[in-house]
C-alpha positions as CSV (number, residue, x, y, z in Angstrom):
1,M,92.6,100.6,58.7
2,E,96.3,100.3,58.3
3,M,98.5,102.9,59.9
4,K,101.3,104.5,57.9
5,P,104.8,104.2,59.4
6,I,106.1,107.3,61.1
7,P,109.6,108.3,59.9
8,P,112.0,108.1,62.8
9,E,112.7,111.9,62.6
10,E,109.0,112.5,63.3
11,S,108.6,110.1,66.2
12,L,108.1,111.6,69.7
13,I,109.8,108.5,71.2
14,E,113.5,107.7,70.9
15,Y,114.2,104.0,70.5
16,P,115.3,102.1,72.4
17,S,113.8,103.5,75.6
18,D,111.8,102.5,78.7
19,F,108.1,103.2,78.0
20,P,105.4,103.1,80.7
21,I,101.9,101.7,79.8
22,K,98.9,101.8,82.1
23,I,96.5,98.9,81.8
24,M,93.2,98.8,83.8
25,G,90.9,95.9,84.2
26,V,88.4,94.3,86.6
27,M,90.1,92.9,89.7
28,H,90.7,89.2,89.2
29,E,93.2,86.9,90.7
30,T,94.9,86.2,87.3
31,F,94.7,89.7,85.8
32,A,98.3,90.8,86.7
33,Q,99.9,87.5,85.6
34,T,97.9,87.4,82.4
35,I,99.0,90.9,81.5
36,I,102.6,90.1,82.4
37,E,102.5,87.1,80.0
38,V,101.1,89.3,77.1
39,V,103.7,92.0,77.7
40,S,106.5,89.5,77.8
41,I,105.6,88.3,74.3
42,H,106.4,91.8,73.0
43,D,109.3,92.6,75.3
44,P,111.4,89.5,76.1
45,T,113.4,91.6,78.7
46,F,110.2,92.3,80.7
47,H,109.7,90.9,84.2
48,A,107.2,91.2,87.1
49,G,109.5,93.7,88.8
50,K,108.6,96.2,86.2
51,V,104.9,96.3,87.2
52,D,103.3,98.8,89.6
53,M,99.9,97.6,90.8
54,R,97.2,99.9,92.2
55,P,93.7,98.7,93.2
56,S,90.8,101.1,92.9
57,T,89.4,102.5,96.1
58,K,86.6,100.0,96.3
59,G,88.8,97.1,95.0
60,T,86.7,96.6,91.9
61,Y,89.5,97.4,89.4
62,L,93.2,97.0,89.2
63,A,95.5,99.4,87.4
64,L,98.9,98.1,86.3
65,T,101.7,100.3,85.1
66,V,104.2,98.2,83.1
67,T,107.5,99.6,81.9
68,V,108.5,98.0,78.6
69,R,111.8,98.4,76.7
70,A,110.4,100.0,73.5
71,V,112.6,99.2,70.5
72,S,110.2,100.3,67.7
73,R,106.9,101.9,66.9
74,E,105.7,98.5,65.4
75,Q,106.5,96.8,68.7
76,L,104.5,99.3,70.7
77,D,101.6,99.3,68.2
78,N,101.4,95.5,68.4
79,L,101.5,95.5,72.2
80,Y,98.8,98.2,72.4
81,R,96.6,96.3,69.9
82,E,96.9,93.0,71.8
83,L,96.3,94.6,75.2
84,S,93.3,96.7,74.0
85,S,91.6,93.6,72.5
86,H,92.2,91.4,75.5
87,P,88.9,90.5,77.2
88,M,90.2,91.2,80.7
89,V,91.4,94.8,79.8
90,K,89.1,97.8,80.0
91,I,91.5,100.6,79.2
92,V,95.1,101.0,77.9
93,L,96.9,104.3,78.2
């Protein structure tokens, strides 16, 4: 299903702006680096310093909060789509 574009005056986000996204997945040695690579495709200004990592209490999962420079709704939609469909990712918020 194709989403219809939201007119700028109806968007809840002002562009450009810094936009946090939380990504959760199973703890794995390459999870954080893999997510950084995916995010960097959609935000060329993104770097590892914009990542906050929090392991779950038992160390089974890793939650990453990445702060991207959002420049358009299309950019965010594409990023959410790619993250949500990635096999290492369980949840994107």
